[in-house]
C-alpha positions in Angstrom: -13.3 56.3 -7.4 -13.9 54.0 -4.4 -11.2 54.2 -1.7 -10.1 50.8 -0.4 -11.0 50.0 3.3 -13.6 52.9 3.1 -16.9 52.8 5.1 -19.6 54.9 3.5 -22.7 55.5 5.7 -25.9 55.5 3.6 -28.7 56.4 5.9 -30.1 55.8 9.4 -33.5 55.0 11.0 -34.7 55.6 14.5 -36.7 52.8 16.2 -39.3 54.2 18.6 -42.5 52.7 17.5 -43.7 49.3 16.1 -44.1 51.0 12.7 -40.4 51.9 12.7 -39.6 48.2 12.8 -41.8 47.6 9.7 -40.0 50.6 8.0 -36.6 49.2 8.9 -37.5 45.9 7.3 -38.8 47.7 4.1 -35.7 49.8 3.8 -33.4 46.8 4.3 -35.2 44.8 1.6 -35.3 47.8 -0.9 -31.7 48.7 -0.2 -30.5 45.1 -0.7 -32.4 44.9 -4.0 -30.9 48.2 -5.2 -27.4 46.9 -4.3 -27.8 43.8 -6.5 -28.7 41.1 -4.0 -31.1 38.5 -5.4 -34.6 38.2 -3.9 -33.9 35.3 -1.5 -31.0 37.2 0.0 -33.1 40.4 0.1 -35.6 38.5 2.3 -32.8 37.1 4.5 -31.4 40.6 5.1 -34.8 42.1 5.7 -35.7 39.3 8.2 -32.4 39.7 10.1 -32.9 43.5 10.4 -36.5 43.0 11.5 -35.6 40.5 14.2 -32.8 42.6 15.7 -34.8 46.0 15.4 -37.8 44.3 17.1 -35.6 43.1 20.0 -34.3 46.7 20.4 -37.8 48.1 20.4 -39.2 45.4 22.8 -36.4 45.0 25.3 -34.6 48.4 25.2 -37.4 50.8 24.4 -36.0 51.7 21.0 -32.8 52.2 19.1 -31.1 53.2 15.9 -30.4 51.3 12.6 -27.5 52.5 10.4 -26.9 51.2 6.9 -23.4 51.4 5.4 -21.3 49.9 2.6 -17.7 48.9 3.3 -15.2 48.6 0.4 -12.0 46.7 0.8 -9.4 44.9 -1.3 -10.5 41.5 -2.6 -8.9 38.5 -0.7 -8.3 36.8 -4.1 -6.1 39.6 -5.2 -8.2 40.7 -8.0 -8.5 44.4 -8.9 -12.1 44.6 -8.0 -12.9 45.6 -4.5 -15.0 43.4 -2.2 -18.1 45.4 -1.0 -20.1 44.5 2.0 -23.5 45.7 3.3 -23.1 46.6 7.0 -26.2 47.1 9.2 -25.7 48.3 12.8 -28.6 48.2 15.3 -27.8 50.0 18.6 -29.8 50.7 21.7 -29.3 52.2 25.2 -30.9 49.4 27.1 -29.4 47.3 30.0 -27.6 44.9 27.8 -28.1 41.2 27.1 -27.5 39.4 30.4 -27.6 35.8 29.0 -25.6 36.6 25.8 -23.1 33.7 26.2 -25.9 31.2 26.7 -27.8 32.6 23.7 -24.7 32.4 21.4 -24.0 28.8 22.7 -27.5 27.7 21.9 -28.3 26.7 25.4 -30.6 29.6 26.4 -34.3 28.7 26.7 -36.4 31.8 26.1 -39.9 32.3 27.7 -40.4 35.7 26.1 -38.9 35.2 22.7 -35.8 37.2 23.6 -32.6 35.7 22.0 -34.4 33.9 19.2 -33.7 36.8 16.8 -30.0 36.8 17.5 -29.7 33.0 16.8 -31.7 33.3 13.6 -29.8 36.3 12.4 -26.5 34.5 12.7 -27.8 32.0 10.2 -29.1 34.6 7.9 -26.1 36.9 7.6 -22.4 36.3 6.8 -21.2 37.7 10.0 -22.8 39.0 13.2 -20.8 40.9 15.9 -22.3 41.8 19.2 -21.2 44.3 21.8 -23.4 44.4 24.9 -22.8 46.2 28.2 -25.1 47.5 30.9 -25.1 50.8 29.1 -26.5 49.4 25.8 -26.0 46.9 22.9 -24.7 47.2 19.4 -25.2 44.4 16.9 -23.4 44.6 13.5 -24.6 42.4 10.7 -22.8 42.1 7.4 -23.5 40.5 4.0 -20.9 40.5 1.2 -22.2 41.6 -2.2 -23.0 38.6 -4.5 -20.6 38.0 -7.4 -23.2 39.1 -9.8 -23.5 42.6 -8.2 -21.7 45.5 -9.8 -19.0 47.4 -8.0 -20.7 50.6 -6.8 -19.0 54.0 -6.6 -20.0 56.6 -3.9 -22.0 58.4 -6.5 -23.9 55.2 -7.3 -24.6 54.6 -3.7 -25.8 58.2 -3.2 -28.2 57.7 -6.2 -29.6 54.6 -4.5 -30.1 56.5 -1.2 -31.9 59.3 -3.0 -34.2 56.9 -4.8 -35.1 55.1 -1.5 -35.8 58.4 0.3 -38.2 59.4 -2.5 -40.3 56.4 -2.0 -43.2 56.8 0.4 -43.2 54.2 3.3 -45.8 51.5 3.2 -48.3 51.0 6.0 -48.3 47.9 8.3 -51.0 46.2 6.3 -49.1 46.6 3.0 -46.0 45.3 4.7 -47.8 42.2 6.0 -49.1 41.6 2.5 -45.6 41.9 1.1 -44.3 39.6 3.8 -47.1 37.1 3.0 -46.2 37.2 -0.7 -42.5 36.7 0.2 -43.5 33.9 2.5 -45.5 32.2 -0.3 -42.5 32.6 -2.6 -40.2 31.2 0.0 -42.5 28.2 0.6 -42.7 27.6 -3.2 -38.9 27.8 -3.3 -38.6 25.5 -0.3 -40.9 23.0 -2.0 -38.7 23.1 -5.0 -35.6 22.7 -2.8 -37.3 19.8 -1.0 -38.0 18.1 -4.3 -34.4 18.7 -5.4 -33.1 17.4 -2.1 -35.4 14.3 -2.4 -34.0 13.7 -5.8 -30.5 14.2 -4.6 -31.1 11.8 -1.7 -32.5 9.2 -4.1 -29.4 9.6 -6.3 -27.1 9.5 -3.2 -28.9 6.4 -2.0 -28.4 4.7 -5.3 -24.8 5.8 -5.3 -24.4 4.4 -1.8 -25.9 1.2 -2.8 -23.6 1.0 -5.8 -20.6 1.9 -3.6 -21.6 -0.8 -1.1 -22.0 -3.3 -3.9 -18.6 -2.3 -5.3 -17.0 -2.5 -1.8 -18.6 -6.0 -1.5 -17.2 -7.0 -4.9 -13.7 -5.7 -4.0 -13.8 -7.4 -0.6 -14.9 -10.6 -2.4 -12.1 -10.3 -5.0 -9.6 -9.6 -2.2 -10.7 -12.7 -0.3 -10.4 -14.8 -3.5 -6.9 -13.3 -4.1 -5.8 -14.4 -0.6 -7.3 -17.8 -1.2 -5.5 -18.1 -4.5 -2.2 -17.1 -2.9 -2.6 -19.7 -0.1 -3.3 -22.8 -2.3 -0.9 -24.5 -4.6 -2.5 -27.9 -5.1 -4.7 -27.9 -8.2 -7.7 -29.9 -6.9 -8.2 -28.1 -3.6 -7.7 -24.8 -5.4 -10.4 -25.7 -8.0 -12.8 -26.8 -5.2 -12.3 -23.5 -3.2 -12.9 -21.5 -6.4 -16.2 -23.2 -7.2 -17.3 -23.1 -3.6 -16.8 -19.3 -3.5 -18.3 -18.5 -6.9 -21.3 -20.8 -6.4 -22.0 -18.9 -3.1 -21.6 -15.5 -4.8 -24.1 -16.3 -7.5 -26.4 -18.3 -5.2 -26.4 -21.0 -7.8 -28.0 -24.4 -7.0 -25.1 -26.1 -8.9 -21.7 -25.0 -9.9 -18.9 -27.0 -11.7 -15.3 -26.2 -12.7 -13.8 -27.8 -15.7 -10.1 -27.8 -16.6 -8.9 -28.2 -20.2 -6.9 -31.3 -21.1 -6.7 -30.9 -24.9 -8.6 -29.6 -27.9 -12.3 -29.8 -27.0 -11.5 -32.0 -23.9 -12.5 -30.8 -20.4 -12.1 -32.6 -17.1 -14.5 -32.2 -14.2 -12.4 -31.0 -11.3 -14.9 -29.6 -8.7 -18.6 -29.3 -8.0 -20.5 -27.2 -5.4 -24.0 -26.1 -4.5 -27.2 -27.4 -3.1 -27.6 -29.9 -5.9 -23.9 -31.0 -6.1 -24.9 -34.5 -5.0 -26.5 -35.1 -8.4 -23.0 -35.3 -10.0 -21.3 -37.3 -7.2 -20.9 -40.4 -9.5 -18.9 -38.4 -12.1 -15.6 -38.2 -10.1 -13.4 -35.2 -9.6 -9.9 -34.0 -10.3 -7.6 -36.0 -12.6 -10.0 -38.9 -12.4 -13.1 -36.8 -13.1 -15.5 -37.2 -16.0 -13.9 -36.3 -19.4 -16.2 -34.1 -21.4 -16.0 -33.4 -25.1 -17.5 -29.9 -25.9 -16.7 -26.5 -27.2 -16.5 -23.7 -24.5 -18.1 -20.3 -25.2 -15.5 -17.6 -26.0 -17.0 -15.2 -23.5 -19.4 -15.2 -20.5 -22.7 -16.5 -21.6 -26.0 -16.3 -19.7 -29.3 -18.1 -20.4 -32.3 -16.7 -18.5 -34.2 -19.7 -19.7 -32.3 -22.9 -19.9 -34.6 -24.1 -22.7 -32.8 -21.5 -24.9 -29.5 -23.2 -24.3 -28.1 -25.4 -27.2 -29.0 -29.0 -26.9 -26.7 -31.0 -24.6 -25.0 -28.3 -22.8 -21.5 -28.6 -21.2 -22.3 -31.6 -19.1 -25.1 -33.0 -21.3 -28.7 -32.6 -20.4 -29.2 -32.6 -16.7 -31.9 -34.9 -15.3 -35.3 -33.2 -15.4 -35.7 -34.0 -11.7 -33.1 -31.3 -10.9 -35.5 -28.6 -12.2 -32.8 -26.3 -13.4 -34.2 -23.2 -15.2 -31.3 -20.9 -16.0 -27.5 -21.1 -16.3 -24.3 -19.2 -16.9 -20.9 -20.1 -18.3 -17.7 -18.2 -17.4 -14.5 -19.2 -19.4 -11.0 -18.9 -17.8 -8.5 -17.6 -20.3 -4.8 -18.8 -20.3 -2.2 -16.0 -19.9 -0.8 -16.8 -23.3 -4.3 -17.0 -25.0 -6.8 -19.8 -25.4 -9.0 -21.4 -22.8 -7.7 -23.0 -19.6 -11.0 -24.0 -18.0 -14.6 -22.9 -17.3 -17.0 -22.2 -14.5 -20.6 -23.3 -15.2 -23.6 -22.5 -12.9 -27.2 -23.6 -12.8 -30.2 -22.3 -10.9 -33.7 -23.5 -10.3 -35.0 -19.9 -10.9 -35.3 -18.2 -14.3 -33.1 -15.1 -14.9 -31.1 -16.0 -11.7 -27.8 -14.5 -13.0 -27.3 -10.8 -13.4 -24.9 -8.4 -15.0 -23.3 -8.0 -11.5 -22.7 -11.7 -11.5 -21.0 -11.4 -14.9 -18.9 -8.5 -13.7 -17.7 -10.3 -10.5 -17.1 -13.6 -12.1 -15.2 -12.1 -15.0 -12.8 -10.6 -12.4 -12.6 -13.9 -10.6 -11.9 -15.8 -13.8 -9.0 -13.4 -14.5 -7.5 -14.0 -11.1 -8.2 -17.7 -11.3 -6.3 -17.9 -14.5 -3.1 -16.8 -12.7 -3.8 -19.0 -9.6 -4.5 -22.1 -11.7 -1.5 -21.6 -13.8 0.6 -21.3 -10.7 -1.0 -24.5 -9.3 -0.3 -26.3 -12.6 3.4 -25.2 -12.5 3.6 -26.3 -8.8 2.1 -29.6 -9.7 4.6 -30.0 -12.6 7.5 -29.0 -10.3 6.3 -31.4 -7.6 5.9 -34.2 -10.0 9.4 -33.5 -11.4 10.9 -33.4 -7.9 9.1 -36.6 -6.9 10.4 -38.2 -10.2 13.9 -37.0 -9.4 13.7 -38.5 -5.9 12.4 -41.7 -7.3 15.1 -41.7 -9.9 17.8 -41.1 -7.3 16.4 -43.9 -5.1 16.3 -46.4 -8.0 19.7 -45.2 -9.1 21.1 -45.7 -5.6 19.6 -49.2 -5.4 20.8 -50.2 -8.9 24.3 -48.9 -8.3 24.6 -50.3 -4.8 23.3 -53.8 -5.6 26.3 -54.9 -7.8 28.7 -53.6 -5.1 27.4 -56.0 -2.5 28.9 -59.2 -3.9 32.2 -57.4 -4.7 32.4 -56.2 -1.1 31.4 -59.6 0.2 34.1 -61.3 -1.8 36.7 -58.8 -0.7 35.8 -59.4 3.0 36.0 -63.2 2.4 39.4 -63.0 0.7 40.8 -60.7 3.4 40.1 -63.6 5.9 42.1 -66.0 3.7 45.6 -66.1 5.2 47.0 -68.0 2.3 46.8 -65.1 -0.1 50.2 -63.6 -0.9 50.9 -60.0 0.2 50.7 -58.5 -3.3 47.2 -59.8 -3.8 46.2 -58.4 -0.4 47.4 -55.0 -1.6 45.3 -55.3 -4.7 42.3 -56.2 -2.5 42.9 -53.0 -0.5 42.7 -51.0 -3.7 39.5 -52.7 -4.8 38.0 -52.3 -1.3 38.8 -48.6 -1.3 37.3 -48.0 -4.6 34.1 -49.9 -3.8 33.7 -47.9 -0.6 34.4 -44.7 -2.6 31.7 -45.6 -5.1 29.3 -46.2 -2.2 30.3 -42.8 -0.6 29.6 -41.0 -3.9 26.1 -42.5 -3.9 25.6 -41.5 -0.3 26.7 -37.9 -1.1 24.1 -37.6 -3.8 21.3 -38.9 -1.5 22.5 -36.8 1.5 22.6 -33.6 -0.6 19.1 -34.3 -1.9 17.8 -34.8 1.6 19.4 -31.6 2.8 18.0 -29.4 0.1 14.5 -30.9 0.6 14.8 -30.4 4.4 14.2 -34.1 5.0 17.5 -34.9 6.7 16.9 -36.3 10.2 19.4 -35.5 12.9 19.7 -37.3 16.2 20.7 -35.2 19.2 23.1 -36.3 21.8 26.2 -35.2 23.6 29.1 -36.1 21.2 32.8 -36.1 22.0 34.5 -34.5 18.9 37.9 -35.9 19.9 36.5 -39.4 19.6 35.1 -38.5 16.2 38.4 -37.1 15.0 40.2 -40.3 16.2 37.7 -42.5 14.3 38.0 -40.4 11.1 41.8 -40.4 11.2 41.8 -44.2 11.7 39.5 -44.6 8.8 41.5 -42.3 6.5 45.0 -43.5 7.5 45.2 -46.1 4.8 44.5 -43.5 2.1 47.1 -41.1 3.6 49.6 -44.0 3.9 49.1 -44.9 0.3 50.3 -41.4 -0.7 53.0 -41.4 2.0 51.5 -38.4 3.6 52.2 -37.4 7.2 49.0 -37.2 9.2 49.3 -35.5 12.6 46.7 -34.8 15.3 46.7 -32.2 18.0 43.7 -32.5 20.3 44.4 -29.5 22.6 40.8 -28.5 23.3 40.1 -28.8 27.0 36.3 -29.1 26.2 35.4 -31.3 23.3 31.8 -32.1 23.7 29.0 -30.7 21.5 25.3 -31.4 21.0 24.6 -33.2 17.7 24.4 -36.2 15.6 27.6 -38.2 15.9 27.2 -39.9 12.5 26.7 -36.6 10.6 29.4 -34.8 12.4 31.8 -37.7 11.7 30.8 -37.6 8.0 31.5 -33.8 8.0 35.0 -34.4 9.3 35.5 -37.4 7.0 34.5 -35.3 4.0 37.0 -32.5 4.9 39.9 -34.9 5.6 39.3 -37.0 2.5 39.4 -33.7 0.5 42.7 -32.8 2.2 44.2 -36.2 1.4 43.0 -36.1 -2.2 44.3 -32.6 -2.9 47.6 -33.0 -1.1 50.5 -34.5 -3.2 52.5 -37.6 -2.3 54.7 -37.0 0.8 52.6 -34.0 1.9 51.5 -33.0 5.4 48.1 -32.8 6.9 47.3 -31.6 10.5 44.1 -31.8 12.5 43.9 -29.6 15.6 41.2 -28.6 18.1 41.0 -25.6 20.3 38.4 -23.7 22.3 37.6 -20.0 21.9 34.9 -18.8 24.3 32.0 -21.2 24.0 33.0 -22.4 20.5 35.0 -25.6 19.6 37.2 -25.2 16.5 38.4 -28.1 14.4 41.1 -27.0 12.1 42.3 -29.2 9.2 45.4 -27.9 7.4 47.3 -29.3 4.4 50.2 -28.2 2.2 48.5 -29.3 -1.0 47.4 -27.6 -4.2 45.7 -24.7 -2.5 42.7 -22.7 -3.8 42.8 -19.5 -5.8 41.1 -16.4 -4.3 38.3 -16.3 -7.0 37.4 -19.9 -6.3 37.6 -20.2 -2.5 34.2 -18.4 -2.0 32.5 -21.1 -4.2 34.0 -24.3 -2.9 31.1 -25.0 -0.4 28.6 -24.8 -3.2 27.2 -28.0 -4.7 29.1 -29.6 -7.6 31.9 -27.0 -7.3 35.4 -28.4 -7.6 37.5 -25.4 -8.3 37.3 -25.5 -12.1 37.1 -28.1 -14.9 40.8 -29.0 -14.8 40.5 -29.9 -11.1 37.5 -32.0 -11.7 39.3 -33.9 -14.5 42.5 -34.4 -12.5 41.0 -35.4 -9.1 37.5 -36.6 -9.9 34.5 -36.6 -7.5 31.1 -34.9 -7.6 31.9 -31.7 -5.7 29.3 -32.5 -3.0 31.6 -33.3 0.0 32.2 -29.8 1.2 28.6 -28.7 0.3 27.3 -31.5 2.5 29.8 -30.7 5.3 28.6 -27.0 5.3 25.0 -28.0 5.6 25.7 -30.5 8.4 27.7 -27.8 10.3 24.9 -25.3 9.9 22.3 -27.8 11.0 24.4 -28.1 14.2 24.4 -24.4 14.8 28.0 -24.1 13.5 29.9 -22.8 10.6 32.6 -23.9 8.2 35.1 -21.8 6.4 38.2 -22.2 4.2 41.4 -20.2 3.7 44.2 -20.5 1.2 47.1 -18.2 0.3 46.7 -19.3 -3.3 47.7 -22.0 -5.8 50.1 -24.6 -4.3 50.0 -22.8 -1.0 47.9 -25.4 0.9 44.4 -25.0 2.5 43.0 -24.6 5.9 39.4 -25.6 6.6 37.9 -24.6 10.0 34.7 -26.0 11.5 33.2 -24.2 14.5 30.6 -25.8 16.7 28.9 -24.5 19.9 30.2 -26.4 22.9 27.7 -28.4 24.9 26.8 -26.7 28.2 27.3 -29.9 30.2 27.9 -33.6 29.6 25.0 -35.9 29.9 25.3 -39.3 31.5 23.7 -42.2 29.7 21.1 -44.1 31.6 22.1 -47.6 32.7 21.5 -50.1 29.9 20.2 -53.6 30.1 22.7 -56.4 30.1 23.9 -57.2 26.6 22.6 -60.6 25.6 25.2 -63.2 24.8 25.9 -63.2 21.1 26.4 -66.6 19.6 29.9 -67.0 18.2 29.1 -70.2 16.3 26.3 -70.0 13.7 26.7 -73.6 12.6 23.3 -75.1 11.7 21.5 -71.7 11.5 18.9 -71.9 8.8 18.7 -68.7 6.7 16.5 -67.9 3.6 18.1 -65.3 1.4 15.9 -63.6 -1.3 17.5 -61.3 -3.9 17.0 -60.8 -7.6 20.8 -60.3 -8.1 22.2 -63.8 -8.7 25.8 -62.8 -8.0 24.8 -61.5 -4.6 23.1 -64.8 -3.8 26.0 -66.8 -5.0 28.6 -64.9 -3.0 26.5 -64.8 0.2 25.8 -68.5 -0.1 29.5 -69.4 -0.5 30.6 -67.3 2.4 27.8 -68.2 4.9 28.0 -71.9 4.1 31.7 -71.8 4.8 30.7 -70.8 8.3 28.4 -73.7 8.7 25.1 -71.8 8.0 22.4 -73.7 6.1 21.4 -71.3 3.2 18.4 -71.4 1.0 18.0 -68.8 -1.8 15.2 -67.4 -4.0 15.3 -65.0 -6.9 11.8 -63.6 -6.3 9.0 -63.5 -3.8 7.0 -66.4 -5.3 9.9 -68.8 -5.1 10.6 -67.6 -1.5 7.1 -68.3 -0.4 7.2 -71.8 -2.0 10.4 -72.6 -0.1 9.0 -71.2 3.2 6.1 -73.5 2.9 8.4 -76.5 2.6 11.2 -75.6 5.1 11.5 -74.0 8.5 14.1 -71.1 9.0 15.7 -69.2 11.8 16.1 -66.0 9.8 15.0 -64.3 6.6 17.3 -61.9 4.6 15.5 -60.2 1.8 16.1 -57.5 -0.8 13.2 -54.9 -0.9 13.1 -54.5 -4.7 12.0 -57.9 -6.0 10.6 -58.4 -9.5 7.2 -59.8 -8.5 6.5 -58.1 -5.1 8.2 -55.8 -2.6 10.2 -57.1 0.3 7.6 -55.4 2.5 4.9 -57.6 1.0 7.1 -60.7 1.2 7.9 -60.5 4.9 4.3 -60.1 5.8 3.2 -63.1 3.7 6.1 -65.3 5.1 5.0 -64.3 8.7 1.7 -65.8 7.8 3.5 -69.1 7.1 6.1 -69.0 9.9 7.2 -66.5 12.5 10.9 -65.6 12.2 13.1 -62.5 12.4 14.0 -60.8 9.1 16.7 -58.5 7.8 16.0 -56.1 4.9 18.9 -55.2 2.6 18.4 -52.6 -0.1 20.0 -49.8 -2.0 17.1 -47.7 -0.7 18.4 -46.0 2.5 16.1 -43.0 3.1 14.8 -42.7 6.7 11.3 -43.3 5.3 12.6 -46.6 3.8 14.0 -47.7 7.1 10.8 -46.8 9.0 8.8 -48.6 6.4 10.9 -51.7 6.8 10.4 -51.7 10.6 6.6 -51.2 10.1 6.5 -54.1 7.7 8.1 -56.5 10.2 11.8 -56.4 9.5 14.2 -56.6 12.5 17.0 -54.6 10.8 17.6 -52.6 7.6 21.0 -52.9 5.9 22.0 -50.5 3.2 23.8 -51.9 0.2 26.6 -52.6 -0.4 26.5 -54.8 2.7 29.9 -55.9 4.0 30.0 -59.5 5.2 31.3 -58.6 8.7 28.3 -56.2 9.1 25.9 -58.9 7.9 27.3 -61.5 10.2 27.2 -59.1 13.2 23.6 -58.2 12.5 22.6 -61.9 12.2 24.2 -62.7 15.5 22.6 -59.7 17.2 19.1 -60.6 16.0 19.5 -64.3 16.8 20.7 -63.4 20.3 17.7 -61.1 21.1 15.0 -62.7 18.9 13.5 -59.2 18.8 13.3 -56.7 15.9 15.5 -53.6 16.5 14.5 -51.7 13.4 18.0 -50.3 13.0 20.0 -49.4 9.9 23.6 -50.2 9.2 
């Protein structure tokens, strides 16, 4: 039985002559073979022993070689012992003076000393060196190979006995053996070299494949980023065909988008020969092609093998295309969405790699194109909604203009009895409410689209509160409500848009009046907390239940269906107020103890750091009080508006001419001279923008635009077209008269909106 951690000495050799070095090498090789080492390891062990023994002989005058076997537990925990061949070479020389340099590989030998140590460390598993001025011991170990049997002491003794019975070979014989071993090693090295060459070739091919794969992945990643960054269909299609045409090095690439069964629209072209298709058009206006698209990727190494006609018909022979490839783009839900098609002036220009990459690109393109299509649909729907709201606003406002004008005219009639005046107040209030509802719809649409323009100035909130209270007092008086104001804030100036801030306060106060019963109380107070101005509007009205109060600032929220039926409205006032407050860097909040417990709405705005002083203004021109004899041409397709405006303006001594469309207005302008043009923008035969330009070709005169279109872009467009002012319907007669007087006084366009 072998004892763990046992070292069994086998035999020793003395080194005193050159022949002893040869014998040591022979014994090491024969022992290694008997222990189960394969031939290559036998040679490595023998060479290591030979090198170290020769060093002992040459530099120390001789030494001793001891061969042992060490048995110890296996590191893997198996029951089999790990056995190691241990060879110790010792001498009584003066030691190795440059040992550290030798081991570090920095020693340069002139005699050959040290080369054996370095080589031995590569040949054996482990080499330990002890060197002093009294001698050197070098221990070399090599673990038994896995194929070797575990040897018991008796087995080892049998091996030693066998070796001792063999007669040593002479130097000549040993050289012959070494030569044979050298030839065998050279043959094996050649085989290794061929194997390494083959492995290098395989590795090179693998590296080439990896690099190609990396390039493909990088390309796909770049395309993914491009797809994520583009939402417009035409630019996306162009980017896709540009990238894929470059990938395939095609001379011509096209992208077709499906528009129906067998119908494909040319959306993008790319490549060196793209100019050949320049007359076909691109995008929604591109050439419409009737053809069947291949169900899968199709390559034609020779274009003459392609079915007659091809996807774009036969290309001109002058292009010299010789090969082509088609790559269909599948829809997520099935079927074909579109197709890439590529041509080359070289035969067999498109490879399997091209197929593989473009197949992946087509899969990504499917998602990107579907997203772009959805975005296009949503954008079109949004534009249609904006257009609808603009037209709706115009059509709803236009009938209100003559009503408001008549009311203004009748108000000025002192002969009307009081009861009729009260009725006029009711009519006036409802007309203005109708206009306010229209404004709320348009304002909310501007806010959610981020198109609301805010002017920035130093605004006195106390002045705004006073204006709002004055405007709303008639409504509160009609319900016999007590409206009180406490403007206690010592600082009341904020940075913002005075019109929007006033609208915010107006919306809140109108809500308070609407939801407070007859005889109720409403209070408006201001106070300062730190650098914040608080405007608090409190009523003792119907209140708000706890589960509703969190939602009242959402669009179209009115606190339930019953509230909407009872009180009316769109539910946009508070939503708009919140957006306006937030755009000014403020907040708005509401509190109520519950149903019939009243409501408190608080607006908080950052206080302006300092008041700004307006620059001196130019002297105000004298505004003519008497408009008698002023010649005005009014153009509007709404006959009632023309009739009412004519009646009122002529009563003031103004000479009025009217036209129902642009053509009629131009005929009148050629026959008469005018001081002013007042024109609607939505005429049946041309726009007001076109009309003012054509009238200015006939005679130069200031012009006022009036329209239900009141977006900032509409006002800017009016100014650019040549209008001096833009009035938003319904237009009150006092506003129209004031605008006429201002324009006639200055003679200059002001581009304003009222």
